[in-house]
Backbone as a ProteinNet text record, in pm:
[ID]
protein_1_A
[PRIMARY]
XXXXXXXXXXXXXXXXXXXXXXXXXXXXXXXXXXXXXXXXXXXXXXXXXXXXXXXXXXXXXXXXXXXXXXXXXXXXXXXXXXXXXXXXXXXXXXXXXXXXXXXXXXXXXXXXXXXXXXXXXXXXXXXXXXXXXXXXXXXXXXXXXXXXXXXXXXXXXXXXXXXXXXXXXXXXXXXXXXXXXXXXXXXXXXXXXXXXXXXXXXXXXXXXXXXXXXXXXXXXXXXXXXXXXXXXXXXXXXXXXXXXXXXXXXXXXXXXXXXXXXXXXXXXXXXXXXXXXXXXXXXXXXXXXXXXXX
[TERTIARY]
-1890.1	-1820.7	-1908.4	-1905.6	-1983.1	-1888.8	-1845	-1762.5	-1850.5	-1970.2	-2066.5	-2181.1	-2202.7	-2307	-2440.2	-2437	-2562.5	-2539	-2647.7	-2643.8	-2771.4	-2756.4	-2871.3	-2893.1	-3014	-3052.6	-3106.7	-3107.3	-3163.6	-3311.6	-3351.9	-3493.2	-3571.8	-3702.7	-3789.4	-3761.6	-3741.3	-3714.6	-3582.2	-3478.6	-3349.1	-3359.1	-3433.5	-3449.4	-3521.9	-3630.6	-3707.6	-3625	-3546.3	-3460.4	-3360.3	-3299.6	-3201.7	-3267.7	-3380.8	-3448.1	-3496.2	-3544.2	-3588.4	-3470.8	-3359	-3240.9	-3186.6	-3190.1	-3136.8	-3224.1	-3355.4	-3444.4	-3430.9	-3411.8	-3397.1	-3271.5	-3164.9	-3038.6	-3036.9	-3139.1	-3145.2	-3074.4	-3016.3	-2940.3	-3027.9	-3148.9	-3236.9	-3311.5	-3301.1	-3363.4	-3274.8	-3146.5	-3054.9	-3096.2	-3093	-3144.4	-3081.2	-2950.2	-2880.7	-2907.9	-2969.4	-2991.1	-3138.5	-3228.9	-3369.8	-3427.9	-3352.8	-3394.8	-3351.5	-3445.5	-3414.8	-3364.1	-3346.6	-3296.8	-3161.4	-3141.5	-3227.6	-3315.4	-3330.1	-3420.2	-3563.7	-3638	-3778.2	-3806.4	-3702.2	-3725.1	-3759.9	-3683.7	-3694.6	-3783.8	-3803.5	-3889.5	-4029.6	-4092.1	-4229.1	-4233	-4115.8	-4108.2	-4086.8	-4069.2	-4042.1	-3921.2	-3821.6	-3696.3	-3588.1	-3536.3	-3435.9	-3304.8	-3314	-3191.7	-3190.3	-3077.6	-3060.7	-2956.8	-2994.9	-2903.5	-2858.8	-2728	-2672.9	-2636.8	-2645.9	-2599.3	-2486.8	-2425.9	-2324.6	-2376.5	-2507.4	-2570.9	-2695.4	-2699.1	-2815.4	-2859.7	-2990.5	-3043.1	-3148.9	-3139.7	-3243.7	-3325.6	-3454.5	-3545.5	-3648.3	-3687.8	-3794.4	-3800.6	-3911.8	-3928.8	-3852.5	-3867.1	-3802.8	-3853.8	-3760	-3797.9	-3818	-3789.9	-3808.8	-3698.6	-3585.2	-3474.5	-3365.8	-3374.2	-3274.9	-3134.3	-3122.2	-2990.5	-2941.5	-3033.3	-2997.4	-2940.3	-3007.4	-2962.6	-2823.7	-2802.3	-2672.5	-2563.4	-2591.5	-2492.6	-2466.1	-2570.3	-2551.1	-2458.1	-2479.6	-2393.2	-2249.6	-2233.3	-2099.2	-2027.2	-2099.2	-2036.6	-2001.2	-2089	-2060.7	-1936.9	-1923.6	-1808.9	-1685.5	-1703.6	-1594.2	-1537	-1626.8	-1583	-1544.5	-1437.2	-1398	-1497.6	-1506.5	-1595.4	-1527.2	-1566.4	-1507.5	-1587	-1716.6	-1800.4	-1833.1	-1832.3	-1854.6	-1996.7	-2008.8	-2139.2	-2172.1	-2294.4	-2333.1	-2359.3	-2252	-2263.9	-2312.6	-2366.2	-2400.3	-2389.8	-2381.7	-2371.5	-2485	-2607	-2718.7	-2708.9	-2657.7	-2637	-2527.5	-2421.4	-2313.6	-2365.9	-2454.7	-2512.4	-2598.8	-2672.7	-2755.3	-2666.9	-2558.3	-2467.9	-2405.5	-2379	-2322.6	-2419.1	-2547.5	-2647.8	-2660.8	-2603.5	-2609.6	-2501.1	-2525	-2428.1	-2416.7	-2305.1	-2286.6	-2203.8	-2214.3	-2135.9	-2070.2	-1939.8	-1865.7	-1860.6	-1841.9	-1823.9	-1678.6	-1590.2	-1445.5	-1381.4	-1256.4	-1193	-1190.6	-1182.9	-1180.4	-1227.5	-1262.7	-1302.9	-1179.7	-1180.5	-1068.1	-1049.5	-924	-893.2	-958.5	-979.5	-1034.9	-1184.4	-1248.2	-1392.9	-1426.8	-1542	-1579.5	-1727.7	-1776.5	-1911.1	-1897.7	-1978.4	-1980.1	-2118.5	-2124.8	-2252.2	-2278	-2402.2	-2437.7	-2359	-2337.6	-2260.4	-2116.9	-2059.5	-1923.2	-1913.8	-2012.6	-2014.5	-2033.4	-2124	-2149.7	-2024.1	-1952.6	-1827.8	-1726.6	-1721.6	-1631.1	-1667.3	-1796.7	-1840.5	-1805.7	-1818	-1778.9	-1629.7	-1550.4	-1405.4	-1372.6	-1440.9	-1419.1	-1453.2	-1566	-1607	-1503.4	-1449.9	-1349.6	-1222.4	-1183.3	-1063.1	-1084.5	-1200.2	-1227.9	-1236.2	-1295.5	-1302.9	-1163.7	-1075.6	-937.8	-864.9	-888.4	-824.5	-877.3	-1007.2	-1065.4	-1004.3	-987.1	-926.2	-782.9	-707.6	-569.2	-564.2	-659.6	-663.9	-688.1	-780.4	-806.7	-684.6	-612.3	-489.8	-385.7	-373.2	-274.4	-312.2	-441.5	-484.5	-449.3	-474.3	-438.5	-286.6	-216.6	-69.8	-13.2	-69.3	-23	-44.3	-164.3	-193.5	-99	-73.6	15.1	158.2	199.9	338.3	367	282.2	309.6	299.4	227.6	213.2	319	396.1	494.2	627.2	711.4	845.4	950.7	915.2	1004.3	1137.4	1247.1	1380.7	1452.7	1538.6	1616	1722.9	1732.7	1831.7	1941.4	1912.3	2014.1	1977.7	2069.2	2043.2	1922.4	1889.9	1772	1643.7	1648.8	1530.7	1520.5	1607.6	1614.8	1482.4	1419.9	1293.8	1185.3	1183.7	1086	1111.4	1239.6	1275.6	1225.1	1241.3	1194	1042.8	971.8	826.3	785	853.3	820.6	847.1	958.9	991.5	891.7	850.7	751.9	620.8	580	455.9	465.8	579.7	592.8	615.7	657.1	683.9	568	453.7	338.6	208.1	98.6	-33.3	-76.6	-184.7	-239.3	-278.4	-342.9	-385.7	-266.7	-160.1	-41.4	23.8	27.8	90.3	14.2	-119.2	-200.5	-191.2	-194.6	-188.3	-57.1	54.8	185.2	195	142.9	155.1	62.4	-40.7	-135.9	-118.8	-10.6	1.9	6.8	41	45.1	-85.8	-183.8	-313.6	-414.7	-497.6	-602.2	-727.9	-772	-891	-1008	-1099.8	-1212.1	-1331.1	-1382.5	-1497.2	-1620.3	-1629.1	-1738.6	-1856.5	-1975.2	-2093.2	-2089.3	-2180.2	-2189.2	-2215.6	-2305.9	-2337.7	-2218.3	-2144.4	-2025.9	-1919.7	-1904	-1806.1	-1847.8	-1977.8	-2027.2	-2007.2	-2034.3	-2014	-1866.7	-1778.2	-1633.9	-1591.2	-1657.2	-1624.6	-1646.4	-1759.9	-1787.9	-1690.4	-1664.5	-1575	-1432.1	-1393.7	-1259	-1250.3	-1359.4	-1358.1	-1373.4	-1451.9	-1480.8	-1370.8	-1296.5	-1185.9	-1229.7	-1139.7	-1172.5	-1161.9	-1233.3	-1221.3	-1240.6	-1358.5	-1387.6	-1538.5	-1578.9	-1719.1	-1743.4	-1849.8	-1883.5	-2030.3	-2053.4	-2188.8	-2214.7	-2321.6	-2350.2	-2484.9	-2483.8	-2606.7	-2661.1	-2771.3	-2838.8	-2739.9	-2667.2	-2566.3	-2624.5	-2757.3	-2818.9	-2826.4	-2806.3	-2813.4	-2715	-2760.4	-2681.4	-2664.4	-2713.6	-2693.7	-2819.2	-2800.3	-2909.7	-2950.1	-3062	-3105.6	-2999.1	-2936.1	-2831.4	-2714.1	-2671.4	-2558.8	-2597.1	-2722.9	-2768	-2759.3	-2796.8	-2789.1	-2644.5	-2555.3	-2413.3	-2355.7	-2398.7	-2351.3	-2399.1	-2524.3	-2577.3	-2492.4	-2455	-2368.5	-2233.5	-2177.1	-2047.4	-2055.1	-2163.2	-2177	-2193.4	-2270.7	-2286	-2150.6	-2071.7	-1940.2	-1844.2	-1854.5	-1768.6	-1791.8	-1917.4	-1951.6	-1916.2	-1953.2	-1937.4	-1792.1	-1715	-1579.5	-1468.6	-1498.4	-1391.1	-1406.8	-1491.9	-1496.2	-1548.3	-1632.8	-1689.6	-1821.3	-1854.3	-1987.3	-2044.9	-2171.7	-2235.2	-2358.7	-2371.6	-2494.6	-2537	-2657.8	-2698.5	-2833.8	-2846.1	-2978.9	-3016	-3136.5	-3172.1	-3321.6	-3370.9	-3502.6	-3493.6	-3371.2	-3350.1	-3393.8	-3479	-3521.3	-3405.4	-3305.2	-3191	-3109.9	-3088.9	-3010.2	-3092.8	-3222	-3309.2	-3318.4	-3293.7	-3303.6	-3172.3	-3072.5	-2945.7	-2971.7	-2915.5	-2938.3	-2883	-2965.6	-2924.3	-2932.7	-2983.2	-2989	-3096.2	-3063.7	-3160.3	-3211.4	-3342.7	-3400.1	-3484.1	-3454.7	-3537.1	-3623.5	-3755.3	-3850.8	-3881.6	-3823.3	-3842.7	-3976.1	-4049.4	-4184.4	-4288	-4247.2	-4340.5	-4379.4	-4488	-4534.4	-4568.2	-4475.6	-4344.5	-4243.3	-4133.8	-4025	-3964.4	-3934.7	-3878.2	-3841.2	-3806.1	-3760.8	-3876	-3841.7	-3941	-3870.7	-3937.3	-3880.8	-3892.8	-3794.4	-3789	-3913.1	-3971.9	-4088	-4215.3	-4211.8	-4328.1	-4320	-4212.1	-4195.1	-4286.2	-4336.6	-4430.5	-4372.2	-4247.2	-4182.3	-4176.3	-4139.7	-4128.5	-4265.9	-4366.8	-4502.5	-4554.1	-4515.7	-4558.6	-4501	-4372	-4311.8	-4383	-4405.3	-4468.6	-4607.4	-4685.5	-4821.4	-4818.3	-4722.3	-4711.2	-4685.6	-4590.5	-4556	-4665	-4734.5	-4846.1	-4958.7	-4985	-5088.6	-5054.1	-4926.2	-4882.4	-4818.1	-4852.9	-4787.6	-4794.7	-4909.2	-4926.2	-4825.5	-4784.9	-4689.5	-4550.7	-4525.4	-4396	-4403.1	-4520.6	-4537.9	-4549.9	-4501.1	-4507.4	-4403.4
-2081.3	-2171.1	-2195.7	-2317.5	-2350.8	-2401.5	-2310.2	-2347.9	-2405.3	-2348.5	-2395.4	-2464.4	-2591	-2668.2	-2665.6	-2685.2	-2690.6	-2651.1	-2613	-2575.6	-2627.1	-2695.9	-2756.7	-2691.2	-2644.9	-2582.9	-2688.4	-2661	-2756.7	-2783.6	-2906.2	-2940.5	-2890.1	-2892.3	-2853.6	-2942.4	-3071.2	-3165.2	-3133	-3102.3	-3066.7	-2940.1	-2842.2	-2718.1	-2743.4	-2820.5	-2848	-2925.5	-3022.1	-3098.9	-3007.8	-2917.4	-2825.7	-2734.5	-2675.3	-2581.2	-2651.7	-2775.6	-2850.4	-2877.3	-2923.1	-2952	-2824.8	-2713.3	-2588	-2534	-2547.4	-2502.9	-2593.6	-2721.1	-2817.6	-2788.7	-2748.8	-2718.3	-2578.7	-2498.4	-2362	-2259.7	-2301	-2207.9	-2096.8	-2130.7	-2029.7	-1949.5	-1989.9	-1911.7	-1797.3	-1802.2	-1693.4	-1567	-1455.8	-1330.5	-1294.2	-1318.7	-1276.7	-1370	-1489	-1584.4	-1616.5	-1530.6	-1566.1	-1542	-1482.2	-1466.5	-1591	-1657.5	-1783.3	-1764.7	-1641.5	-1611.8	-1680	-1745.9	-1754.1	-1879.5	-1948.2	-2063.7	-2017.2	-2098.8	-2069.7	-1987.8	-1943	-1859	-1942.1	-2048.7	-2117.8	-2242.7	-2313.9	-2433.3	-2404.1	-2292.4	-2265.2	-2221.4	-2185.4	-2154.4	-2281.6	-2391.8	-2522.2	-2515.1	-2441	-2427.3	-2500.8	-2608.7	-2687.8	-2699	-2723	-2739.2	-2642.9	-2575.6	-2477.7	-2531.2	-2539.5	-2580.2	-2455.8	-2442.3	-2319.2	-2331.7	-2219.5	-2203.2	-2099.3	-2069	-1962.8	-1830.5	-1801.7	-1686.6	-1736.3	-1718.1	-1756.4	-1634.1	-1609.3	-1488.6	-1525.9	-1462.7	-1472.9	-1344.4	-1360.2	-1245.4	-1251	-1133.4	-1127	-989.1	-959.7	-830.7	-823	-709.7	-693.7	-799.8	-864.5	-968.2	-1105.4	-1117.9	-1247.1	-1347	-1298.4	-1387	-1396.1	-1315.7	-1328.9	-1289.1	-1182.5	-1142.6	-1239.1	-1288.4	-1388.8	-1512.6	-1558.8	-1677.9	-1656.3	-1540.5	-1509.5	-1510.2	-1451	-1445.3	-1582.2	-1665.5	-1800.7	-1879.5	-1868.9	-1938.4	-1888.2	-1756.4	-1698	-1745.3	-1750.5	-1794.1	-1942.4	-2023	-2166.3	-2190.4	-2112	-2126.1	-2052.4	-1975.2	-1895.9	-1796.1	-1730.3	-1630.2	-1501.4	-1437	-1308.9	-1199.4	-1100.8	-986.9	-864.6	-746	-622.7	-566.3	-594.9	-548.5	-667.2	-649.3	-762.5	-816.4	-944.4	-1011.5	-1034.3	-1001.4	-1011.1	-1156.3	-1225.1	-1365	-1376.1	-1490.6	-1525.1	-1676.7	-1731.3	-1878	-1951.7	-1898.3	-1969.5	-1965	-1854.5	-1848.3	-1945.9	-1951.4	-2046.3	-2189.9	-2219	-2353.1	-2382.4	-2281.9	-2299.5	-2331.5	-2256.2	-2275.1	-2414.5	-2467	-2602.3	-2707.4	-2678.2	-2772.8	-2767.8	-2665.2	-2650.9	-2736.3	-2771.5	-2848.7	-2789.5	-2816.6	-2766.4	-2865.4	-2850.5	-2934	-2844	-2860.9	-2781.2	-2851	-2770.7	-2824.1	-2830.8	-2784.1	-2786.9	-2838.3	-2881.1	-2933.7	-2834.1	-2705.9	-2603.2	-2470.6	-2377.5	-2244.2	-2159	-2079	-1987.5	-1891.6	-1858.8	-1771.2	-1633.9	-1587.1	-1453	-1444.9	-1558	-1559.6	-1478.2	-1410.6	-1326.8	-1291.9	-1231.7	-1174.9	-1024.5	-956.1	-809.3	-766.7	-700.8	-662.8	-513.1	-474	-332.6	-255.8	-318.2	-252.7	-227.8	-323.6	-306.2	-190.3	-179.6	-68.2	63.9	65.4	187.6	233.4	138.5	173.1	231.6	175.8	227.9	371.1	397.5	533.3	631.7	587.5	674.1	701.3	599.2	618.7	719.5	706.5	799.8	941.8	955.2	1087.9	1147.5	1065.3	1114.1	1156	1076.2	1110.6	1242.7	1254.5	1377.5	1499.4	1480.8	1593.2	1634.7	1535.6	1567	1638.3	1595.1	1659.6	1801	1817.5	1951.2	2046.3	1995.2	2080.5	2116.3	2018.5	2044.5	2146.6	2138	2233	2375.1	2389.2	2520.8	2573.9	2486.4	2527.7	2578.9	2509.5	2550.8	2682.9	2705.9	2833.8	2948.9	2928.6	3032.4	3049.2	2936.6	2939.4	3017.9	2998.3	3070.9	3220.8	3259	3401.6	3466.8	3397.4	3452.2	3462.1	3366.1	3363	3474.5	3490.8	3589.8	3732.7	3750.1	3884.3	3916.4	3816	3838.3	3885.3	3942.9	3986	3899.3	3769.5	3676.4	3663.7	3652.3	3635.7	3524.4	3456.3	3346.5	3402.1	3344.1	3389.7	3286.8	3157.3	3053	2933.1	2833	2712.8	2635.5	2657.8	2590.2	2635.8	2750.1	2805.3	2765.3	2671.5	2641	2586	2493	2435.4	2541.3	2634.2	2742.2	2832.8	2853.6	2934.5	2868	2739.1	2666.6	2681.6	2670.7	2683.4	2823.7	2924.8	3062.7	3088.7	3038.4	3056.7	2983.7	2866.5	2789.3	2865.5	2929.5	3006.2	3129.3	3196.5	3324.8	3311.4	3190.6	3177.1	3113.1	3093.7	3035.1	3092.3	3045.8	3090.4	3013	3059.7	2990.9	2847.9	2829.7	2696.7	2604.2	2655.2	2572.8	2531.7	2624.3	2596.4	2486.3	2499.1	2399.9	2265	2264.3	2138.2	2065.8	2139.1	2075.6	2020.4	2093.6	2051.6	1933.1	1913.8	1804.7	1689.3	1685.7	1587.9	1443.2	1422.4	1285.6	1244.2	1334.1	1304	1275.3	1174.5	1139.4	1216.5	1299.7	1382	1322.6	1260.3	1190.2	1284.1	1292.4	1379.5	1297.8	1174.7	1086.3	1100.7	1073.8	1066.7	936	921.7	796.5	679.1	699.6	592.5	551.4	649.7	619.9	549.4	592.3	527.8	384.9	363.6	228.8	137.7	188.9	110.1	73	169	142.9	38.6	39.1	-58.2	-200.9	-224.3	-358.1	-396.5	-304.8	-337.7	-360.2	-299.5	-321.5	-448.8	-483.3	-599.1	-731.2	-730.1	-855.2	-884.5	-991	-1032.5	-1154.9	-1212.5	-1329.4	-1458.1	-1560.2	-1696.4	-1706	-1667.1	-1674.8	-1673.6	-1709.8	-1706.8	-1578.1	-1504.6	-1380.3	-1382.9	-1348.7	-1333.2	-1184.2	-1134.7	-991.6	-965.3	-883.3	-852.5	-717.4	-720.7	-601.5	-499.2	-538.7	-449.2	-324.1	-319.6	-202.7	-82.7	-102.9	9.4	119.1	242.8	363	383.5	290.1	301	353.2	446.6	493.3	382.1	401.3	301.2	279.6	388.3	378.3	294.3	318.4	243.5	99.5	75.5	-62.3	-141	-76.3	-142	-171.2	-75	-95.6	-206	-210.4	-316.1	-452.4	-460.2	-586.2	-635.4	-545.3	-582	-631.8	-561.7	-601.3	-740.4	-767.8	-897.6	-1010.2	-985.8	-1086.1	-1119	-1016.5	-1037.6	-1107.3	-1078	-1143.5	-1294.1	-1336	-1478	-1538.4	-1469.4	-1525.4	-1533.7	-1431	-1423.6	-1444.5	-1428.9	-1428.8	-1535.1	-1633.1	-1750.3	-1727.1	-1627.2	-1601.4	-1676.1	-1703.4	-1750.5	-1648.7	-1614	-1510.5	-1564.1	-1529.9	-1554.7	-1418.7	-1374.8	-1235.9	-1231.5	-1144.2	-1111.3	-973.8	-961	-835	-827.7	-705.5	-686.7	-584.9	-561.8	-472.5	-540.5	-476.3	-538.2	-560	-473.3	-487.3	-612.4	-637.2	-753.6	-881.6	-871.4	-988.6	-1036.6	-945.9	-982.5	-1034.8	-1058.8	-1114	-1242.8	-1249.6	-1365.9	-1493.2	-1596.8	-1726	-1738.6	-1635.4	-1640.5	-1737.3	-1810.9	-1897	-1819.6	-1795.6	-1708.3	-1789.6	-1770.9	-1828.7	-1717.7	-1735.4	-1638.1	-1674.3	-1599.2	-1629.9	-1579.6	-1504.2	-1462.6	-1567.1	-1662.2	-1763.3	-1861.7	-1930.7	-2033.1	-2159.3	-2254	-2253.1	-2167.2	-2132.5	-2062.2	-2156.4	-2101.6	-2186.3	-2105.7	-2176.9	-2111	-2038.3	-1925.8	-1850.4	-1767.7	-1750.1	-1664.3	-1518.7	-1438	-1300.6	-1220.8	-1248.3	-1171.3	-1205	-1312.8	-1350.9	-1301.4	-1235.4	-1188.1	-1069.2	-1061	-955.1	-816.1	-796.4	-666.7	-626.6	-721	-694	-668.9	-744.2	-723.3	-584.4	-534.7	-401.1	-295.3	-310.5	-217.7	-228.3	-351.4	-373.6	-310.4	-330.6	-275.4	-122.7	-62.9	83	137	77.4	127.6	97.4	-13.5	-43.1	59.1	96.4	196.2	332	363	493.8	482.2	374.9	348.9	470.2	536.9	646.9	760	777	883.9	855.3	728.4	692.5	691.8	718.6	710.1	847	949.5	1086.5	1101.9
-170.8	-78.3	43.8	97.7	215.7	325.2	408	523.4	633.3	648.6	748.2	675.7	705.2	636.4	710.6	842.4	917.4	1063	1127.3	1269.2	1333.3	1446.5	1513.9	1649.2	1672	1798.9	1895	2024.8	2120.6	2091.8	2109.6	2093.4	2214.5	2201.6	2313.4	2435	2410.6	2520.2	2588.2	2509.5	2567.8	2652.9	2602.8	2678.1	2810	2804.9	2925.4	3027.8	2979.5	3070.3	3139.8	3061.6	3119.8	3222.4	3185.7	3275.5	3403.4	3389.3	3507.1	3600.7	3543.5	3625.3	3690.7	3617.4	3670	3782.6	3766.8	3874.5	3997	3969.6	4079.1	4159.9	4089.6	4157.4	4217.8	4183	4235.8	4150.6	4039.2	3955.6	3901.6	3853.1	3794.1	3900	4026.2	4132.7	4178.6	4138.5	4174.1	4100.2	4168.2	4112.7	3979.4	3965.7	3844	3726.5	3752	3644	3622.7	3671.6	3661.7	3523	3432.5	3294.3	3216.9	3148.5	3080.5	2937.8	2893.4	2758.7	2737	2618.4	2500	2495	2607.3	2609.9	2582.8	2511.4	2487	2363.1	2291.4	2173	2050.2	2025.7	1897.7	1895	2006.4	1996.7	1945.5	1990.3	1944.9	1798.4	1744.7	1601.5	1519.1	1591	1528.2	1435.2	1483.4	1409.3	1486.8	1429.4	1500.3	1423.5	1292.6	1214.2	1097.4	1080.1	972.5	875	748.5	642.5	567.5	549	492.6	345.4	276	138.9	140.8	25.9	25.6	82.2	60.6	125.4	197.2	327.9	407.9	487.1	485.8	550.4	653.5	771.2	873.3	868.2	840.3	828.4	939.9	987.6	1086.2	1147.5	1213.3	1278.2	1409	1478.5	1607.8	1704.1	1772.9	1867.5	1805.8	1676.6	1609.7	1643.7	1693.8	1729.4	1625.7	1518.4	1411.4	1457.4	1535.6	1585.6	1692.8	1775.3	1876	1809.5	1705.1	1633.7	1574.5	1515.9	1457	1564	1678.9	1786.1	1847.2	1858.3	1909.8	1818.4	1688.2	1592.2	1604.3	1612.9	1622.7	1747.6	1860.9	1985.5	1981.6	1921.4	1910.9	1824.4	1717.5	1627.1	1677.7	1786.4	1846.2	1745.8	1677.1	1579.7	1651	1607	1668.1	1634.1	1723.2	1704.1	1762.9	1712.4	1764	1880	1885.5	1995.8	2085.1	2217.3	2308	2300.4	2333	2339.3	2486.1	2526.5	2666.8	2705.8	2737.9	2778.9	2923.2	2955.9	3093.2	3102.8	3223.6	3235.5	3165.6	3170.9	3108.9	2955.9	2900.7	2756	2715.2	2793.9	2764.5	2766.9	2862.1	2869.6	2747	2700.7	2581.1	2460.6	2446.8	2332.8	2334.7	2453	2462.9	2407.4	2412.5	2361.6	2209.1	2147.8	2001.2	1935.1	1810.2	1733.2	1593.2	1527.7	1390.2	1310	1179.2	1087.5	984.5	964.2	867.8	732.1	628.2	494.2	454.9	542.7	523.5	652	646	767.7	884	851.8	957.1	897.4	984.5	939.7	913.2	808.5	784.7	902	932.4	1045.4	1032	909.1	887.1	915.4	936.2	961.3	1085.7	1082.5	1196.6	1190.3	1298.1	1300.5	1306.5	1224.8	1223.1	1268.6	1383	1441.8	1427.9	1450.6	1449.3	1554.5	1671.6	1777	1732.3	1659.1	1609	1512.1	1422.1	1326.5	1400.2	1499.3	1574.9	1650.1	1711.5	1780.3	1682.8	1562.4	1459.7	1421.9	1407.6	1373.5	1484.3	1610.1	1721.6	1719.5	1684.7	1674	1564.6	1449.8	1339.8	1383.2	1454.5	1500.4	1595	1686.4	1781.2	1709.2	1607.7	1530.6	1457.6	1393.3	1318.2	1409.3	1527.9	1620.7	1665.5	1687.1	1724.1	1611.9	1487.4	1372.3	1353.6	1373	1362.4	1464.7	1588.3	1691.2	1654.9	1599.7	1559.5	1445.9	1354.2	1243.2	1295.1	1389.6	1447.2	1519.8	1589.2	1658.5	1558.6	1446.1	1345.7	1280.7	1260.8	1205.2	1299.5	1428.5	1526.8	1535	1525.7	1531.2	1413.8	1294.9	1175.4	1192.7	1237.4	1254.1	1354.9	1465.3	1567.9	1517.3	1434.7	1387.6	1288	1189.1	1084.5	1137.1	1248.4	1304.6	1409.1	1452.8	1558.8	1499.9	1586.9	1546.5	1615.7	1631.7	1702.5	1630.1	1708.1	1652.6	1727.8	1656.3	1713.6	1806.1	1927.3	2025	2048.7	2023.6	2042.6	1956.7	1953.3	1874	1926.3	2052.4	2107.5	2040.2	1973.4	1907.8	1760	1717.3	1573.7	1519.1	1592.8	1545.2	1534.7	1630.4	1624.5	1505.6	1473.7	1355.9	1227.7	1218.4	1099.7	1085.2	1195.9	1190.2	1147.3	1199.3	1161.9	1013.8	965	823.3	734.1	780.5	703.9	694	802.2	802.3	714.3	719.1	649.2	498.4	452.8	309.5	232.7	297.9	229.6	281.2	221.4	264.9	388.5	449.4	565.9	530.9	415.9	373.3	353.3	289.6	266.3	397.9	493.2	622.7	696.6	701.1	771.5	702.8	569.8	494.8	520.5	519.1	542.2	684.1	782.3	921.4	953.7	870.9	895	798.5	724.7	616.6	666.9	792.8	845.6	912.9	910.2	969.8	860.6	882.3	785	821.3	730.3	756.4	680.7	752.5	688.8	674.3	553	526.9	489.3	541	502.7	598.4	547.5	632.3	711.4	808.9	883.4	790.8	694.1	600.4	516.5	466.2	385	467.9	593.5	681.5	713.8	737.7	766.1	645.1	527.2	405	390.1	414.8	406.1	509.4	625.4	730.2	678.9	613.6	560.7	449.4	359.2	247.1	293.5	406.1	459.4	542.8	612.1	701.3	627.7	520	449.6	349.1	374.8	289.4	209.2	134.1	52.2	132.9	86.8	138.6	289.7	336.1	479.2	501	622.9	664.1	742.1	703.9	772.9	814	939.3	991.8	1006.3	944.1	941.9	1008.3	1112.7	1185.4	1140.1	1064.3	1012.8	955	850.9	793.4	729.2	708.9	646.2	739	869.2	963.2	923.5	925.9	891.5	741.3	658.6	514.2	445.2	353.5	269	172.8	103.5	5.6	-101.6	-145.9	-248.4	-198.8	-74	-20.2	12	50.2	70.5	-59.9	-167.3	-298.5	-335.9	-308.4	-337	-249.2	-122	-33.3	-82	-128.3	-180.5	-297.7	-387.6	-500.5	-451.7	-353.9	-297.5	-235.7	-161.8	-95.9	-197.8	-301.9	-407.4	-470.7	-496.4	-558.6	-463.2	-332.6	-234.1	-233.6	-254.7	-258.2	-393.5	-498.7	-633.9	-679	-648.9	-703.2	-599.8	-470.7	-371.5	-262.4	-286.9	-200.1	-60.9	-40.3	92.1	110.5	234.7	272.1	369.2	349.9	430.9	501	628.4	704.4	757.9	720.1	744	813.4	912.7	966.2	913	855.6	790.6	763.1	740.8	680.2	567.5	516.4	403	273.9	193.5	67.5	-29.7	-23.5	-113.8	-79.8	47.6	88.6	79.8	109.7	96	-48.9	-142.5	-283.7	-341.2	-256.7	-305.8	-383.8	-502	-588.3	-523.7	-522.2	-469.3	-318.7	-250.7	-104.4	-56.5	48.2	115.4	236.2	241.8	344.5	442	571.5	677.9	735.2	724	776.7	921.6	1016.1	1158.1	1210.2	1127.2	1164.2	1125.8	1044	996.3	1105.4	1084.8	1178.7	1100.1	1090	1156	1080.4	1149.1	1081.4	977.6	862.3	757.6	636	529.3	406.9	337.7	277	201.8	95.4	-19.2	-123.7	-80.6	-119.1	-69.9	-108.3	-224.3	-269.3	-191.6	-110.8	-30.9	113.7	149.1	286.3	314.3	436.1	472.1	448.4	485	467.9	320.6	236.7	92.8	32.9	74.8	22.6	59.8	177.9	219.1	126.1	90.2	-6.5	-141.8	-184.8	-314.5	-319.8	-215.3	-211.8	-214.3	-141.8	-140.3	-280.7	-350.8	-483.3	-586	-567.9	-657	-639.5	-514.8	-488.5	-549.2	-557.1	-607.6	-746.2	-817.8	-946.4	-1039.8	-1045.1	-1140.7	-1116.5	-992.6	-962.1	-1019.3	-1053.5	-1113.1	-1266.5	-1321.4	-1466.2	-1530.7	-1464.3	-1520.3	-1630.5
[MASK]
++++++++++++++++++++++++++++++++++++++++++++++++++++++++++++++++++++++++++++++++++++++++++++++++++++++++++++++++++++++++++++++++++++++++++++++++++++++++++++++++++++++++++++++++++++++++++++++++++++++++++++++++++++++++++++++++++++++++++++++++++++++++++++++++++++++++++++++++++++++++++++++++++++++

């Protein structure tokens, strides 16, 4: 599915006109606005218009602008996000100069951008929940030991709940007592990578546009491969459109993906096997081929 057909960035002339007018008015001379970001990133790459497919990927090294481009598109489309984007008046002005064309009358409400910061915040939330559950488990273990060793007796009806707890402790094992008392709490035993993978599979629904910023972060090679399979199926069977920034070989190899190499001069389309990152992996394994033939 193609919900987003194309996106047009400001031309070099548009950027220069804006910067000239802003300097003339004194806007860019203000201390808080003296950084011209994101102006000046894409004109020298000769990248102005992006045509999208069901899977479109922005590839490039650190500082290539792939995450910036993804965030600019998300802000222009007003896509919801879980982690905040550091807006400023000059960024807002840049986004106003951008244009886009949809392939459908409107974007599905479920469409969103999923960033590395959003995944990281989720992992921190999981860690906080697990730490709280761990503390509660330790409290219950101490509570069980104190209860079975005490000679507490009920003195009035006000003590009824305490009596129930004591009887519950004394008629079962420590493990049974803790398990029953924690039955309404979700105890997650996943690694960061497993939790991050679950985050994507839970967030990505059917029939929507999703922008993914370096989804391979926190994922092992095995989980990156599983995520690549999941993303292919989301597009093929569930009507999703994906725009991804990445340098993961597993995600770059998604079947049918249209890849923009932002490291290229000019930036433009390239087959995944011709990308510098992929060639580096290929050369490494070719050099050590004999070690794989044991």
